[in-house]
C-alpha positions as CSV (number, residue, x, y, z in Angstrom):
1,M,0.0,0.0,0.0
2,Q,1.1,3.5,-1.0
3,P,2.1,5.8,1.9
4,M,0.0,8.7,2.2
5,L,1.3,11.8,0.2
6,N,1.5,14.9,2.6
7,V,0.7,18.2,0.4
8,A,1.6,21.9,1.1
9,I,0.0,25.0,-0.7
10,L,1.5,28.0,-0.7
11,G,-0.7,31.4,-1.4
12,T,-4.2,31.1,-0.2
13,G,-6.3,33.4,-2.9
14,G,-9.0,32.1,-5.0
15,I,-7.4,29.2,-7.0
16,A,-6.1,27.7,-3.9
17,A,-9.5,26.8,-3.0
18,T,-9.8,25.0,-6.5
19,H,-6.7,22.7,-5.6
20,I,-8.0,21.9,-2.2
21,K,-11.0,20.7,-3.5
22,A,-9.2,18.4,-6.1
23,Y,-6.9,17.1,-3.5
24,K,-9.7,16.2,-1.2
25,T,-10.8,14.3,-4.1
26,F,-8.0,11.8,-3.8
27,A,-8.4,12.2,0.4
28,N,-7.3,8.5,0.6
29,R,-4.3,9.0,-1.2
30,C,-2.9,12.4,0.1
31,R,-3.6,15.1,2.9
32,I,-3.0,18.8,3.1
33,V,-0.9,19.5,6.1
34,A,0.1,23.3,5.7
35,L,-1.1,26.5,4.0
36,C,1.3,29.4,3.4
37,D,0.7,33.3,2.8
38,I,1.8,36.4,3.6
39,Y,-1.9,37.3,5.1
40,P,-2.1,34.3,7.5
41,E,-5.5,35.4,8.3
42,K,-6.5,34.6,4.7
43,A,-4.8,31.1,5.2
44,K,-6.7,30.4,8.5
45,A,-10.0,31.3,6.9
46,L,-9.5,29.3,4.0
47,A,-8.4,26.3,6.2
48,A,-12.0,26.6,8.4
49,Q,-13.8,27.2,4.9
50,E,-12.6,23.8,3.8
51,G,-12.6,21.9,6.9
52,L,-8.9,21.5,6.8
53,V,-7.5,19.6,9.8
54,R,-4.4,17.4,11.0
55,A,-4.8,13.8,11.6
56,D,-4.6,14.5,15.2
57,G,-7.8,16.6,14.6
58,R,-6.0,20.3,15.0
59,A,-6.1,22.8,12.5
60,V,-3.5,22.5,9.6
61,D,-0.4,24.4,10.1
62,V,-0.1,28.0,8.8
63,Y,2.9,29.9,7.8
64,T,3.7,33.2,6.5
65,D,7.0,32.2,4.9
66,Y,7.6,29.7,2.4
67,R,10.9,28.6,3.5
68,E,9.6,27.3,6.5
69,V,7.4,25.1,4.5
70,V,9.9,24.0,2.3
71,K,12.1,22.6,4.8
72,R,9.8,20.3,6.5
73,P,10.8,16.7,6.1
74,D,7.4,15.4,6.1
75,I,6.2,17.2,3.1
76,D,6.2,15.2,-0.3
77,L,4.2,17.8,-2.8
78,V,3.9,21.5,-2.9
79,S,1.1,23.4,-4.7
80,I,2.3,26.8,-5.8
81,C,-0.7,29.3,-6.0
82,L,1.1,32.4,-5.9
83,P,1.4,35.4,-8.2
84,P,3.6,34.7,-11.4
85,S,6.6,36.5,-10.2
86,A,7.1,34.3,-7.2
87,H,6.9,31.1,-9.2
88,A,10.4,30.5,-10.0
89,E,12.0,31.2,-6.7
90,T,9.5,29.2,-4.9
91,T,9.5,25.9,-7.1
92,I,13.2,25.8,-7.2
93,A,13.5,26.1,-3.5
94,A,10.7,23.3,-3.1
95,L,12.4,21.1,-5.4
96,K,16.1,21.7,-4.1
97,S,14.5,20.7,-0.9
98,G,13.3,17.4,-2.1
99,K,9.6,18.5,-2.6
100,H,7.5,17.5,-5.9
101,V,6.0,20.7,-7.4
102,L,2.6,21.6,-9.0
103,V,2.9,25.1,-9.9
104,E,0.0,27.4,-11.4
105,K,0.1,29.0,-14.7
106,P,1.8,30.7,-16.1
107,M,4.8,28.5,-15.3
108,A,7.0,32.1,-14.7
109,P,7.3,35.2,-16.2
110,S,10.2,34.5,-18.4
111,L,12.1,31.6,-20.2
112,A,15.2,32.1,-18.2
113,E,13.2,31.4,-15.1
114,C,11.2,28.4,-16.8
115,D,14.5,26.7,-17.7
116,A,16.0,27.2,-14.2
117,M,12.8,25.4,-12.7
118,I,13.2,22.7,-15.3
119,E,17.0,22.3,-14.3
120,A,16.3,22.2,-10.8
121,A,13.8,19.3,-11.1
122,K,16.5,17.5,-13.1
123,Q,18.8,17.7,-10.4
124,A,16.5,17.1,-7.8
125,G,14.8,13.9,-9.5
126,K,11.5,15.3,-8.5
127,I,8.2,16.0,-10.6
128,L,7.7,19.6,-11.9
129,S,4.3,19.9,-13.3
130,V,2.5,23.2,-14.6
131,V,-1.2,23.7,-14.3
132,A,-2.8,23.3,-17.9
133,Q,-6.2,22.0,-16.4
134,N,-8.4,22.9,-19.3
135,R,-6.4,19.3,-21.1
136,Y,-8.3,17.6,-18.6
137,K,-11.8,18.2,-20.1
138,I,-14.1,15.6,-22.0
139,P,-14.9,17.9,-24.8
140,T,-10.8,19.1,-25.4
141,M,-9.9,15.6,-25.0
142,K,-12.2,14.3,-27.5
143,V,-11.6,16.8,-29.9
144,K,-7.7,16.3,-29.6
145,R,-8.5,12.9,-30.4
146,L,-10.8,13.0,-33.0
147,I,-8.1,15.7,-34.6
148,E,-5.1,13.2,-34.0
149,S,-7.4,10.3,-35.5
150,G,-6.8,12.2,-39.1
151,K,-10.5,11.4,-39.8
152,L,-11.2,15.2,-40.3
153,G,-8.3,15.3,-42.6
154,R,-5.5,18.5,-42.0
155,V,-6.6,21.7,-39.9
156,L,-6.4,24.5,-42.4
157,Y,-7.5,27.4,-39.9
158,T,-8.2,27.7,-36.1
159,M,-9.7,30.5,-34.3
160,V,-9.4,31.1,-30.5
161,N,-11.1,33.4,-28.6
162,S,-9.9,34.0,-25.1
163,F,-12.8,35.9,-24.4
164,W,-13.1,37.7,-20.4
165,W,-14.3,40.4,-18.5
166,R,-12.8,42.2,-15.7
167,G,-13.9,45.3,-13.9
168,Q,-11.9,48.1,-13.4
169,S,-11.3,47.1,-9.8
170,Y,-9.7,43.9,-10.9
171,Y,-6.1,45.7,-11.2
172,D,-6.5,47.5,-7.8
173,L,-5.1,44.2,-6.2
174,W,-1.5,45.1,-5.6
175,W,0.5,42.6,-7.6
176,R,-1.9,42.8,-10.6
177,G,-1.4,45.0,-13.5
178,T,2.3,45.5,-13.7
179,W,4.9,43.9,-15.7
180,E,7.4,43.2,-12.8
181,Q,4.7,41.8,-10.5
182,E,2.0,40.2,-13.0
183,G,4.8,39.4,-15.7
184,G,1.8,40.7,-18.4
185,G,-1.7,41.2,-19.0
186,C,-4.5,39.0,-20.4
187,T,-2.2,37.3,-23.0
188,L,-0.1,35.9,-20.3
189,N,-2.4,35.5,-17.3
190,H,-5.8,34.6,-19.1
191,A,-5.0,33.6,-22.5
192,V,-2.3,31.2,-21.2
193,H,-5.3,28.4,-20.7
194,H,-6.4,28.7,-24.6
195,I,-2.5,29.1,-26.0
196,D,-1.6,26.2,-24.1
197,L,-4.7,24.4,-26.0
198,L,-3.8,25.7,-29.2
199,R,0.0,24.5,-29.0
200,W,-1.5,20.9,-27.1
201,F,-3.6,20.6,-30.6
202,L,-1.2,22.0,-33.5
203,G,2.1,22.3,-31.8
204,M,4.3,25.3,-32.1
205,P,3.9,27.5,-34.9
206,E,7.0,28.9,-37.3
207,E,6.0,32.8,-36.8
208,V,3.6,35.2,-35.2
209,V,2.7,38.5,-35.9
210,A,0.6,40.3,-33.1
211,V,-0.8,43.7,-31.5
212,I,-1.3,44.5,-27.9
213,T,-3.2,47.4,-26.3
214,N,-5.0,48.4,-23.2
215,V,-8.6,50.0,-23.8
216,N,-10.4,49.9,-20.6
217,H,-8.2,49.4,-17.4
218,T,-6.7,52.5,-16.6
219,N,-5.0,51.5,-13.3
220,S,-3.0,48.8,-15.1
221,E,0.4,49.1,-17.3
222,V,-0.2,45.6,-18.9
223,E,-2.6,45.0,-21.8
224,D,-6.3,43.8,-21.5
225,L,-6.4,43.3,-25.5
226,S,-4.1,41.6,-27.8
227,A,-4.6,39.9,-31.2
228,A,-2.2,37.3,-33.1
229,L,-2.0,35.5,-36.5
230,L,0.2,32.1,-36.0
231,R,1.6,30.6,-39.2
232,Y,2.4,27.0,-39.4
233,P,4.9,24.8,-41.4
234,R,2.4,24.1,-44.3
235,G,0.9,27.5,-44.3
236,E,-2.0,26.8,-42.0
237,L,-3.0,30.0,-40.1
238,A,-4.5,30.3,-36.3
239,Q,-6.3,33.5,-35.1
240,L,-5.8,34.0,-31.6
241,T,-7.6,37.0,-29.5
242,A,-7.2,37.7,-25.7
243,S,-9.3,39.9,-24.1
244,L,-10.8,41.2,-20.5
245,V,-13.4,43.4,-22.3
246,C,-15.7,41.1,-23.6
247,H,-19.4,40.8,-22.0
248,G,-20.3,37.1,-21.7
249,E,-16.9,35.7,-21.8
250,E,-17.8,33.3,-24.3
251,Q,-14.7,31.7,-25.1
252,E,-14.1,28.9,-27.5
253,L,-11.5,27.0,-30.2
254,V,-12.8,26.6,-33.5
255,F,-10.9,24.0,-35.8
256,H,-11.9,24.1,-39.7
257,A,-10.4,21.0,-41.3
258,E,-10.8,19.4,-44.5
259,R,-13.6,17.6,-43.9
260,A,-15.6,19.6,-41.0
261,R,-15.5,22.4,-38.4
262,V,-15.2,21.3,-34.8
263,S,-15.1,23.4,-31.8
264,V,-14.7,23.2,-28.1
265,P,-17.1,23.7,-26.4
266,W,-18.4,21.0,-28.8
267,R,-19.8,21.6,-32.3
268,V,-19.8,20.2,-35.7
269,R,-20.6,21.6,-39.0
270,A,-19.7,20.3,-42.5
271,S,-20.2,21.7,-46.1
272,K,-20.1,20.3,-49.7
273,P,-19.9,21.5,-52.8
274,L,-22.4,22.2,-55.8
275,E,-21.4,21.7,-59.3
276,N,-20.1,25.5,-59.4
277,G,-17.9,25.3,-56.0
278,F,-20.4,27.0,-53.9
279,G,-21.2,25.4,-50.7
280,V,-24.1,24.0,-49.0
281,D,-24.8,21.9,-45.7
282,N,-23.5,18.4,-45.5
283,P,-25.3,16.6,-42.6
284,D,-24.3,13.3,-43.6
285,T,-20.8,13.8,-42.7
286,E,-22.0,16.1,-39.6
287,Q,-24.0,12.7,-38.3
288,E,-20.4,10.9,-39.1
289,V,-18.4,13.3,-37.2
290,Q,-21.0,13.4,-34.3
291,R,-20.7,9.3,-34.1
292,W,-17.0,9.3,-33.8
293,Y,-17.0,11.9,-31.1
294,E,-19.5,9.9,-29.1
295,E,-17.8,6.8,-29.5
296,I,-14.5,8.5,-27.8
297,P,-14.4,7.3,-23.9
298,P,-14.6,10.2,-21.5
299,I,-12.0,10.8,-18.9
300,P,-13.2,10.1,-15.3
301,Y,-11.8,13.0,-13.6
302,E,-11.7,16.6,-15.4
303,G,-10.1,20.1,-14.4
304,H,-7.6,20.2,-11.8
305,E,-8.9,16.8,-10.3
306,G,-7.6,15.1,-13.6
307,Q,-4.1,16.7,-13.4
308,I,-3.5,16.3,-9.9
309,K,-4.6,12.7,-10.3
310,N,-2.3,12.4,-12.9
311,V,0.7,14.1,-10.8
312,L,-0.2,11.7,-7.7
313,D,-0.1,9.0,-10.1
314,A,3.5,10.2,-11.6
315,I,4.7,10.5,-7.8
316,E,3.7,6.7,-7.2
317,G,5.3,5.6,-10.2
318,K,1.8,4.4,-11.9
319,D,1.7,6.6,-14.8
320,K,3.5,9.1,-17.1
321,L,3.5,12.9,-15.8
322,L,1.4,14.4,-18.9
323,I,2.4,18.1,-18.3
324,D,6.0,18.8,-17.3
325,G,8.2,21.6,-16.9
326,S,8.9,21.5,-20.9
327,E,5.2,22.0,-21.7
328,G,4.6,24.9,-19.5
329,R,7.8,26.5,-21.1
330,A,6.8,25.9,-24.8
331,T,3.3,27.9,-24.0
332,L,5.2,30.8,-22.3
333,E,7.9,30.9,-25.4
334,L,4.8,31.3,-27.6
335,I,3.3,34.0,-25.3
336,M,6.7,35.6,-25.5
337,G,6.8,35.4,-29.2
338,I,3.2,37.5,-29.2
339,Y,4.9,40.3,-26.9
340,K,8.2,40.6,-29.1
341,S,6.1,40.7,-32.2
342,A,3.9,43.4,-30.6
343,V,6.5,45.6,-29.5
344,T,8.8,45.2,-32.4
345,R,6.0,45.1,-34.6
346,Q,7.5,42.6,-36.9
347,P,7.2,39.3,-37.4
348,V,8.7,36.7,-34.8
349,R,9.9,33.3,-35.6
350,F,10.6,30.4,-33.3
351,P,12.4,29.4,-31.4
352,L,13.6,32.2,-28.8
353,K,17.0,31.9,-28.2
354,P,18.8,32.6,-24.7
355,D,20.5,35.9,-26.4
356,D,17.0,37.5,-27.2
357,P,16.0,40.1,-25.4
358,F,12.5,38.5,-24.3
359,Y,14.3,35.3,-22.9
360,R,15.0,37.0,-19.7
361,K,12.7,39.0,-17.4
362,E,14.4,42.2,-16.8
363,S,15.2,42.9,-20.6
364,M,11.6,41.9,-21.5
365,I,10.1,44.3,-19.1
366,A,12.5,47.3,-20.3
367,Q,10.8,46.9,-23.8
368,M,7.2,46.6,-22.6
369,P,4.8,49.5,-23.1
370,R,3.3,51.2,-19.7
371,F,-0.2,51.5,-21.0
372,F,-1.4,53.4,-18.0
373,K,0.4,54.1,-14.3
374,K,-0.8,51.9,-11.8
375,S,-2.0,54.5,-9.3
376,K,-4.4,52.6,-6.6
377,S,-3.6,49.3,-4.7
378,V,-5.1,47.3,-2.2
379,E,-3.8,44.5,-0.3
380,N,-6.9,42.0,-0.6
381,F,-10.5,42.2,-1.8
382,S,-13.1,41.3,0.9
383,T,-14.2,38.4,-1.4
384,S,-11.7,35.7,-2.8
385,T,-14.6,34.6,-5.3
386,I,-13.2,34.2,-8.7
387,T,-15.3,33.3,-12.0
388,L,-14.1,31.2,-15.0
389,G,-15.9,32.5,-17.8
390,R,-18.2,30.3,-19.8
391,D,-15.5,27.4,-19.6
392,V,-13.9,26.1,-22.8
393,G,-13.8,22.7,-21.5
394,R,-18.1,22.5,-21.7
């Protein structure tokens, strides 16, 4: 019988509750023994809210310094739910202390930090996984397998709408809205989900052309809207929009393949030509594709639960880790390419090399525009409730 794994969570903001709920799904395999936050009252409130207690019935331990957490010999796995600027430092410290790490998206604000995290995992011989929970959704898994089957033919054109809406007060939180602390705007911190899925489906593009702007959030240096056009090796194109100004938050990935159009959330449409080449609906192909989709078996756990199950399985030697540091890094490289193209107003080709200004955080930040000056800052909001849009995985 496998020993119980002890888990610590660094950062107790909105996403931490999602991690806790996922770990509690596997309460027969792991237990949360420590929370850490620079605001201990937040951690204590979250522990009480989620009913977190130690084996002896007392409240779980609460820390304000992550270094005190990672030096504990009884902790096996650390979930990092901190602002992006703290990801690399805390991840590397945990790995060097012999802990496995699950770190929230984005992996880090720079490729240099990603590479340092990957090297630390290699040297420690420990697992490093980067959260990409939307891969663990039934529609995304099914569409991925359908495209991989080749039954739809080649994907010719892809549209990705990372549509979110945030009020003006969103950027009042102290670490948001600055290149130094948040690392970027909606392209990095919101569209990272969709960019990860796009790369998972189609791989890395050869080239990207992009623009970024801030049209409606005056307490933020960073962008709240971006658009990118990606070109793939055989000439296929993908169009990506990242936004914090879209009411309804109707997120989707649409793949126009040779035989049909399929999307996440799931929908299928197909056309066939008249003698003169004009198109009409093709219900026979739509029914065939629908049947293929329904025949693909679902996955037992979705979202963070699905990814955390894979992490636990990998630690216990039961399965291969599906989303490692190299996966998180590749998604960030695509994001950095979007930023570089927007700033230089030139097409950007991949890969980005270590001597590129957009490889390191400091040189990247020096290039970026400050759309507005951040003039208001609060330590915490009275509510930690977060909303997740229309959920691209449905």
